[in-house]
N, C-alpha and C positions, 0 to 999 in steps of 0.2 A: 118937213124938209131936209131936216137933220138928220133925223130917222132913216130916211130911204136912202141919204147920201152915205152913212156907216154900213148900212146894208149892201149897197151896192160896192164900195171900196172892200167890203169883207169876202164878198161873191168875186169880187176879180182877183184878191190875193188867194183865197184859197181852191178857187175852181178854175182857172187858168192854167195853159197848159205851154208848153214850151213848143214854139212852131218853126224853129229855127235851130240848125247844128252847124255852129263854128268852131275854128279853132286848129290847133293842133294837138295830135293826141299819140301816146305811146300805145300800141295795140297787144297785150301778151294773150299768148293760148293757154290752155292747158302743157305740163310737160312734154306730153308727146306729139305735141305738134310745134313746139317751139320752133321748128324752121319756118312758121307762116308768123314771127312775131315781125311785127312791122313799125312805122309812124304813119298816122295819117292824116290828112290835111282837108276838113272840110271848107268847102265855101259856095256857099248859097246850096242849091240840089245837086251837089256836083261832090266829090272827092276824091284825093290820089291816096292810094297806098304805096310805099316804098318799102319791098321787102329787105331783109338783110343783104340779100344777094345783089342789089341795085336795082331788081326789075319793079319797073312802076305799071300799077294799077288801076286803071280809071273805073269811076261807077257813077251811079245815080243815087240820088237817096228819095224814097217816096214815103209821104207822110199821112200816117191813118191818124184815127183819134187817138189812139194810145201810144203809139209804136212808130219807130222810124226805122224803114227797112233800105240798108244798103245792097243794092245790088249791082254787082261787078259785071262791065260792060262785057267780058270775055270770061266764060267759063260758067256764067251763071248760077255762082256761089251767092246765098242770100243772108244777111247779117241783120238781127232784130235787137232793137238797142230800145227800151222803154223810157219815154219821151219825160216820163217822172223821175228818172236820173239823171238827165242831163245837167241838171242845176248843180251837180255835183262832181267833186274831183275825180273819182272814180265810178267808173258806170260799168255793170254785168251787161257782155253780151252773149248771145249763142246764133250758130248759122246752121244752115240747113241746105238742103240741096235736092233737087225733085229726081225722083228712077224713072228709068224709062217708061213705067206702068204709071206715072203719074202719083204715086204717094209720096210723101215729104217724110225726110229722116235726118237728125240729128247729126251733124258731123263732130261739132266740137263748138267749147265755148272758152272766154275768158273775160278778161276786165281790159278799159281802155282807163288810161291814165293823162289829165289833163297836163301836158308842158306848158310850164310857166316861164 
């Protein structure tokens, strides 16, 4: 009985994935896209990005097995965040957008910094 309990605990600790993304973060893009820097608030399966200009962009969070996809409601910009990184205070992300012909291309990348 003890052995199976230890195995179960080890399995849940090492193989569990974060299934939620909550909190307030500062989003910093590469220097050439610094006009897109903003703060972002995650609540449940939605988020709100507030750009430096004051403009607010809402979006939805779609979770897969290993990645959170943040999809803006307007414009179709999609950001990918690795679920394993969500536990950290600094999280890498990449954005992509789809061409008219249906192919995806990476636009920019950056980091999310958790506000404390």
